[in-house]
C-alpha positions in Angstrom: 34.6 12.3 -14.2 30.9 11.9 -14.3 29.3 10.1 -11.4 26.3 8.2 -12.3 24.1 5.5 -10.9 20.7 4.1 -9.5 18.7 4.8 -6.3 15.8 3.0 -5.0 13.0 4.5 -3.2 9.9 2.6 -1.4 6.8 4.7 -1.0 3.8 3.2 1.4 0.4 3.7 -0.4 -2.0 2.3 1.9 -2.6 -0.4 4.7 -5.0 -2.7 3.5 -7.2 -5.4 5.6 -6.9 -8.5 3.1 -7.0 -12.2 3.4 -3.5 -13.4 2.7 -3.1 -15.7 -0.1 -0.2 -17.1 1.5 -0.9 -18.1 5.2 -5.0 -17.6 4.7 -5.3 -14.9 7.9 -7.0 -11.6 7.8 -4.3 -9.4 8.4 -3.1 -5.8 7.4 -1.1 -5.7 3.9 0.8 -2.7 3.3 0.6 -1.4 -0.5 4.0 0.0 -1.4 5.5 1.9 -4.5 9.1 0.8 -5.3 10.6 3.2 -7.8 14.3 3.1 -9.2 15.5 6.5 -10.5 19.0 7.4 -12.6 21.1 9.6 -10.8 23.5 11.8 -12.0 26.3 13.1 -9.0 23.9 12.1 -6.5 21.0 13.4 -7.8 18.0 11.6 -8.7 16.8 12.3 -12.1 14.8 9.9 -14.0 12.6 7.1 -12.9 13.8 4.0 -14.7 11.4 1.6 -13.2 8.2 1.6 -11.0 6.5 -1.8 -9.5 3.6 -1.9 -6.9 3.5 -4.4 -4.2 1.8 -5.8 -1.3 3.1 -7.1 1.7 1.6 -9.2 4.5 2.3 -8.2 8.1 1.5 -11.3 9.1 3.6 -13.6 7.5 5.6 -11.3 5.3 4.9 -12.5 2.2 5.4 -10.0 -0.8 3.2 -9.9 -4.3 3.8 -7.9 -7.2 0.3 -5.9 -8.2 0.0 -4.5 -11.7 -0.7 -0.8 -11.7 -4.3 -0.6 -12.8 -5.0 -3.0 -9.7 -3.0 -1.1 -7.2 -5.0 2.2 -8.1 -8.2 0.4 -7.6 -7.2 -1.1 -4.3 -6.4 2.5 -3.2 -9.8 3.9 -4.8 -11.9 1.2 -3.3 -10.0 0.0 -0.1 -10.6 -3.3 -1.1 -8.5 -6.7 -1.8 -7.5 -8.1 -5.3 -10.4 -10.5 -5.5 -9.7 -11.6 -1.7 -11.8 -10.7 1.0 -11.8 -7.5 2.3 -12.3 -7.4 6.2 -12.8 -3.7 6.4 -11.4 -1.5 8.6 -12.7 0.7 11.5 -13.4 4.3 11.0 -14.7 6.2 13.8 -17.5 8.6 13.6 -17.1 12.2 12.3 -17.7 15.1 14.6 -21.4 16.1 14.8 -22.3 12.4 14.0 -24.1 10.1 16.5 -22.5 6.5 17.1 -25.0 4.2 18.6 -27.2 5.1 21.6 -24.6 7.0 23.6 -26.6 9.9 25.4 -23.7 12.1 25.9 -22.6 12.8 22.4 
């Protein structure tokens, strides 16, 4: 007897701050990669389909994104024609941040 089937996997690639196209709020959006793989005897062997999606953490709306656009979002850290609000990045060690005399 041969046991085969499919199994889905979800990988979170990035968290981006974008303006949601549904609710209009600047909120964090998770960029996720959904992969469906063919399994043989419960061992995942071949990817059958791959899709990329963003999900708004404020309203929960999910949008499909093309692969090249998802790659661009990861590389640039910006949205798909939407306003990027930017994320705070703390200063690296050895860099001064403002007029703090204790650094």
